[in-house]
Backbone as a printed PyTorch tensor [residue, N CA C, xyz], in Angstrom:
tensor([[[ -0.2540, -20.6050, -32.0160],
         [  1.0260, -20.4250, -32.6820],
         [  1.0540, -19.0190, -33.2780]],

        [[  2.2010, -18.3990, -33.1930],
         [  2.3870, -17.0560, -33.7540],
         [  3.2620, -17.1450, -35.0020]],

        [[  3.2670, -16.1100, -35.8390],
         [  4.1700, -16.1270, -36.9960],
         [  5.6360, -16.3150, -36.5870]],

        [[  6.0210, -15.7170, -35.4670],
         [  7.4110, -15.8330, -35.0160],
         [  7.7250, -17.2580, -34.5640]],

        [[  6.8360, -17.8690, -33.7830],
         [  7.1040, -19.2370, -33.3220],
         [  7.0620, -20.2260, -34.4860]],

        [[  6.1920, -20.0010, -35.4480],
         [  6.1460, -20.8600, -36.6330],
         [  7.4550, -20.7600, -37.4170]],

        [[  7.9150, -19.5420, -37.6000],
         [  9.1790, -19.3380, -38.3130],
         [ 10.3230, -20.0050, -37.5650]],

        [[ 10.3640, -19.8490, -36.2540],
         [ 11.4300, -20.4630, -35.4550],
         [ 11.4150, -21.9810, -35.5850]],

        [[ 10.2270, -22.5730, -35.6800],
         [ 10.1110, -24.0330, -35.7770],
         [ 10.6900, -24.5680, -37.0890]],

        [[ 10.6980, -23.7450, -38.1260],
         [ 11.1750, -24.1940, -39.4310],
         [ 12.4750, -23.5300, -39.8620]],

        [[ 13.0580, -22.7220, -39.0160],
         [ 14.2540, -21.9630, -39.3700],
         [ 15.3560, -22.8760, -39.9080]],

        [[ 15.8930, -22.5170, -41.0480],
         [ 16.9910, -23.2770, -41.6430],
         [ 16.5670, -24.5120, -42.4130]],

        [[ 15.2730, -24.7740, -42.5200],
         [ 14.7920, -25.9610, -43.2160],
         [ 14.1900, -25.5940, -44.5620]],

        [[ 14.3080, -26.4940, -45.5010],
         [ 13.5830, -26.3660, -46.7670],
         [ 12.1930, -26.9410, -46.5200]],

        [[ 11.1560, -26.1830, -46.8420],
         [  9.7990, -26.6240, -46.5580],
         [  9.0590, -26.9700, -47.8410]],

        [[  8.1200, -27.8910, -47.7090],
         [  7.2440, -28.2610, -48.8120],
         [  5.8240, -28.3300, -48.2770]],

        [[  4.9640, -27.4990, -48.8290],
         [  3.5500, -27.5300, -48.4520],
         [  2.8960, -28.7400, -49.1000]],

        [[  1.8190, -29.2450, -48.5210],
         [  1.0970, -30.3400, -49.1660],
         [  0.7210, -29.9480, -50.6050]],

        [[  1.1660, -30.7290, -51.5430],
         [  0.9100, -30.4420, -52.9520],
         [  1.8840, -29.4630, -53.5710]],

        [[  2.8280, -28.9380, -52.7690],
         [  3.8010, -27.9780, -53.2890],
         [  4.9930, -28.6830, -53.9030]],

        [[  5.8850, -27.8880, -54.5320],
         [  7.0620, -28.4890, -55.1530],
         [  8.2900, -28.4010, -54.2600]],

        [[  8.2010, -27.6300, -53.1840],
         [  9.2830, -27.5770, -52.2130],
         [ 10.2710, -26.4600, -52.4520]],

        [[ 10.6290, -25.7920, -51.3680],
         [ 11.6680, -24.7730, -51.4230],
         [ 11.2440, -23.4760, -52.0770]],

        [[  9.9740, -23.2880, -52.3010],
         [  9.4900, -22.0770, -52.9520],
         [  8.8150, -21.1730, -51.9280]],

        [[  8.8020, -19.8660, -52.1880],
         [  8.1800, -18.9390, -51.2390],
         [  6.7120, -19.2700, -51.0280]],

        [[  6.0220, -19.7360, -52.0630],
         [  4.6010, -20.0540, -51.8860],
         [  4.4080, -21.2990, -51.0240]],

        [[  5.3740, -22.2100, -50.9790],
         [  5.2920, -23.3430, -50.0590],
         [  5.2380, -22.8430, -48.6230]],

        [[  6.1140, -21.9290, -48.2920],
         [  6.1480, -21.4000, -46.9310],
         [  4.8560, -20.6690, -46.5950]],

        [[  4.3600, -19.8540, -47.5160],
         [  3.1310, -19.1070, -47.2610],
         [  1.9580, -20.0660, -47.0780]],

        [[  1.8750, -21.1180, -47.8920],
         [  0.8040, -22.1030, -47.7240],
         [  0.8750, -22.7820, -46.3540]],

        [[  2.0590, -23.1150, -45.9040],
         [  2.2080, -23.7050, -44.5660],
         [  1.7710, -22.6960, -43.5050]],

        [[  2.1970, -21.4590, -43.6520],
         [  1.8720, -20.4360, -42.6560],
         [  0.3740, -20.1650, -42.5870]],

        [[ -0.2850, -19.9870, -43.7230],
         [ -1.7150, -19.6820, -43.6650],
         [ -2.5100, -20.8600, -43.1180]],

        [[ -2.0210, -22.0750, -43.3660],
         [ -2.7140, -23.2410, -42.8320],
         [ -2.5230, -23.3510, -41.3270]],

        [[ -1.3010, -23.2420, -40.8740],
         [ -1.0320, -23.4390, -39.4390],
         [ -1.4800, -22.2700, -38.5850]],

        [[ -1.4650, -21.0710, -39.1400],
         [ -1.8580, -19.9040, -38.3600],
         [ -3.3610, -19.6380, -38.3990]],

        [[ -4.0090, -19.9920, -39.5280],
         [ -5.4140, -19.6280, -39.6920],
         [ -6.3100, -20.7640, -40.1840]],

        [[ -5.7380, -21.9510, -40.4110],
         [ -6.5410, -23.0750, -40.8740],
         [ -7.0390, -22.9380, -42.2950]],

        [[ -6.4140, -22.0500, -43.0730],
         [ -6.8310, -21.8500, -44.4590],
         [ -6.2430, -22.9280, -45.3610]],

        [[ -6.9590, -23.3050, -46.4180],
         [ -6.4210, -24.2900, -47.3450],
         [ -5.3050, -23.6700, -48.1820]],

        [[ -4.4360, -24.5090, -48.7600],
         [ -3.3610, -23.9680, -49.5810],
         [ -3.9080, -23.2760, -50.8240]],

        [[ -3.1620, -22.3140, -51.2990],
         [ -3.4920, -21.6060, -52.5330],
         [ -2.6760, -22.2580, -53.6370]],

        [[ -3.3200, -22.8410, -54.5820],
         [ -2.6230, -23.5140, -55.6850],
         [ -2.3470, -22.4910, -56.7830]],

        [[ -1.2790, -21.7370, -56.6080],
         [ -0.9520, -20.6800, -57.5580],
         [  0.5340, -20.3740, -57.4940]],

        [[  1.0350, -19.8350, -58.5640],
         [  2.3930, -19.3160, -58.5800],
         [  2.3890, -17.9510, -57.9010]],

        [[  3.5470, -17.4780, -57.5200],
         [  3.6480, -16.2000, -56.8160],
         [  2.9870, -15.0750, -57.6090]],

        [[  3.1240, -15.0770, -58.8980],
         [  2.5580, -14.0040, -59.7230],
         [  1.0290, -13.9580, -59.6320]],

        [[  0.4010, -15.0650, -59.2480],
         [ -1.0590, -15.1320, -59.1650],
         [ -1.6110, -14.7680, -57.7940]],

        [[ -0.7760, -14.6040, -56.7980],
         [ -1.2430, -14.3680, -55.4270],
         [ -1.9990, -13.0640, -55.2180]],

        [[ -1.7650, -11.9990, -55.9880],
         [ -2.5760, -10.7900, -55.7470],
         [ -4.0750, -11.0460, -55.8770]],

        [[ -4.4820, -12.0650, -56.5940],
         [ -5.9030, -12.3760, -56.7660],
         [ -6.4340, -13.3360, -55.6950]],

        [[ -5.5540, -13.8510, -54.8430],
         [ -6.0000, -14.7670, -53.7880],
         [ -6.7590, -13.9810, -52.7150]],

        [[ -7.8590, -14.5260, -52.2490],
         [ -8.6460, -13.9040, -51.1920],
         [ -8.4180, -14.7180, -49.9230]],

        [[ -7.6950, -14.1290, -48.9820],
         [ -7.2760, -14.8510, -47.7770],
         [ -7.5160, -14.0290, -46.5120]],

        [[ -8.7670, -13.8440, -46.1040],
         [ -8.9530, -13.1360, -44.8360],
         [ -8.2160, -13.8880, -43.7380]],

        [[ -7.4860, -13.2740, -42.8860],
         [ -7.4220, -11.8600, -42.5690],
         [ -6.3160, -11.1090, -43.3010]],

        [[ -5.7020, -11.7020, -44.3060],
         [ -4.5850, -11.0660, -45.0040],
         [ -5.0650, -10.0950, -46.0640]],

        [[ -4.2690,  -9.0590, -46.2770],
         [ -4.4860,  -8.1010, -47.3460],
         [ -3.2610,  -8.1240, -48.2360]],

        [[ -3.4660,  -8.0070, -49.5390],
         [ -2.3420,  -7.9580, -50.4780],
         [ -1.8110,  -6.5380, -50.5250]],

        [[ -0.5040,  -6.3930, -50.4030],
         [  0.1670,  -5.1120, -50.5650],
         [  1.2710,  -5.3030, -51.5830]],

        [[  1.1730,  -4.5980, -52.6850],
         [  2.2090,  -4.7050, -53.7170],
         [  3.5100,  -4.1100, -53.2090]],

        [[  4.6110,  -4.6530, -53.6640],
         [  5.9200,  -4.1550, -53.2710],
         [  6.1460,  -2.7690, -53.8640]],

        [[  6.7780,  -1.9270, -53.1050],
         [  7.1360,  -0.5810, -53.5410],
         [  8.4590,  -0.2210, -52.8760]],

        [[  9.1500,   0.7560, -53.4180],
         [ 10.4790,   1.0830, -52.8640],
         [ 10.5020,   1.4470, -51.3840]],

        [[  9.4270,   2.0060, -50.8560],
         [  9.4650,   2.4820, -49.4750],
         [  8.5100,   1.7540, -48.5360]],

        [[  7.9640,   0.6060, -48.9400],
         [  7.1270,  -0.1210, -47.9840],
         [  7.8540,  -1.3630, -47.4990]],

        [[  7.4570,  -1.8260, -46.3530],
         [  8.0800,  -2.9790, -45.7260],
         [  6.9750,  -3.8530, -45.1580]],

        [[  7.1640,  -5.1750, -45.1400],
         [  6.1270,  -6.0130, -44.5430],
         [  6.0170,  -5.7300, -43.0440]],

        [[  4.7940,  -5.7090, -42.5290],
         [  4.6240,  -5.4800, -41.0980],
         [  5.0270,  -6.7330, -40.3270]],

        [[  5.2240,  -6.6330, -39.0180],
         [  5.4960,  -7.8290, -38.2230],
         [  4.3940,  -8.8760, -38.4780]],

        [[  4.8020, -10.0930, -38.7670],
         [  3.8430, -11.1500, -39.0700],
         [  3.4140, -11.1920, -40.5160]],

        [[  3.8880, -10.2310, -41.3260],
         [  3.5360, -10.2220, -42.7440],
         [  4.1970, -11.3670, -43.4760]],

        [[  3.5510, -11.8470, -44.5150],
         [  4.0900, -12.9290, -45.3350],
         [  4.4970, -12.3590, -46.6810]],

        [[  5.7000, -12.6730, -47.1130],
         [  6.2230, -12.1210, -48.3590],
         [  6.1680, -13.2030, -49.4290]],

        [[  5.5900, -12.8460, -50.5730],
         [  5.5740, -13.7310, -51.7450],
         [  6.3250, -13.0040, -52.8460]],

        [[  7.4260, -13.5870, -53.2930],
         [  8.2260, -12.9570, -54.3430],
         [  7.5150, -13.0760, -55.6740]],

        [[  7.7400, -12.1150, -56.5420],
         [  7.1250, -12.0960, -57.8640],
         [  7.9550, -12.9020, -58.8640]],

        [[  7.6060, -12.7740, -60.1370],
         [  8.2620, -13.5890, -61.1630],
         [  9.7010, -13.1890, -61.4630]],

        [[ 10.1170, -11.9950, -61.0500],
         [ 11.4850, -11.5720, -61.3180],
         [ 12.2620, -11.4350, -60.0330]]])
């Protein structure tokens, strides 16, 4: 499964990761990391994700001129 095919499979749906509250950006990321890489869910709010260690992913803080690469997962912050 690729990030694009995973996204297509859930397009337009509200998702809830196992143990998640549903409809949150971290629910989607937990589903993606599990289905794409077999990683367990991260039990954290979006603000806590910079401390998550998830090989093969790298954390990149948002900045005015950066954009997520193809296949990148976006976790919104507290604001």
